[in-house]
N, C-alpha and C positions, 0 to 999 in steps of 0.2 A: 687260553693264550694261542693256541695253534689257530683256531678258529679266528680269533681277532686279528692274527698277523694274515691269515687269507684275506679276510674282508678288508684289511689295510692295503692290499697288493703287495706286501711285503714277501709273499712266497706264493708259489702256485699251487694249483689244486692238487698234481700229482706230489710236489715236496709235502703239502701238508697230510696227504695220505701216507707216504713213506714216514714221517714223523709220528702220526697216530699208530701205525703199524709198530714202529718201534717202542713206543709207548705199551702198546699192548704185550709186546714181547717180554719187555722189561718186569710189565705187571706179572707175567706167568713166573718169570726168574724170581722176582720177588716173593711169591707166593711159595715157590720151590726153597727159597732161602729160609723162609719162616718156618717151613715144615721141616727142614734140616739143620739140625744144630751144629753138625760138623763142617758146614760152610763157614769159614771164618772171614774175617773183614777184606784180607787178601784176595780171596777168590772173588769177593764182590768186586773189588777194584778192577780184578784182571777181567771180568766178564763186561764191565762197563767199559774199560779201555779199549777192547775189541770192536764193542759196538761204535764206539766213536771212531776209532780207527777205520772200520768199514765206511762209516757214514763221510768221512773226511775223504776217503779215496774216490769214492763216488762224486762228491762234489767237485773233487780237483780233475776227475775226469771230464764233468760236465763243462768245469769252466775250460777247460784244454780245447774241448771240441768246440765250444762256442768263440773262442777266440782264432782257433784255425778255420773256422768259417768266416768270422769277421776280417781277418786278416787280408785276403784279395779284395774283398770289397773295400777298406780303408785304403789299398794300395791305389785302386781303381778310382776312387774318390780323389785322393791326392793328386792322382795324374792329371785329372778333370780341372782341378783348381790350378795345378801349376800351368797348364796348357792356357786356360783362361785367361790367367794374369798375364802370360806371356802375349796373348792376343791384345790383351788391354794395354801392355806397355807399349806394345808395336802401333797400335792405334794413336796413342799419347804422342809418340815420338812423330809420327806422321804428320799429326796435326800441329805439332809445334813447328815442325819445319816449314808447312804450309803457311803458318802464321806468320812466320820470319820471313820468307820469300814475299808472300803480300804487304807486308809493313816495308819491307826493302823497295818494293815497286811504288809504294805511294809516296816515296819520298822523292 
C-alpha cells in the first residue's frame, strides 16, 4: 500500500521511507508483544498512540514549515496581481476618457 501511494505521487520517497521504518519498528514491537504475555491490550494502545502522536507532530511541523515558506510568496504574488489590476483599471479609465473626448470632438 505504501509503495502504491508512492507510485501514485500521494507521498514522497522520504515519507514512504518513514512509514516503512515505522512499520518495521511496529513489527519489532509486535514480536515483543507476542513473546511477552504480560503486555496487555492497554500497553499496545499506549505504544501505538505514542507512535501516532510522534508522526502527527512531525507532519504538523512539516506543514507549518511549508506554510511559513509559502506565505511570503503568496503575499508577493497577491501584491503583483493587485498592482497589475490597478494598472489595467487605470489604462481602461484613460482609454474611456480618450474615447469620450474623441466622441465629443466628432459631434
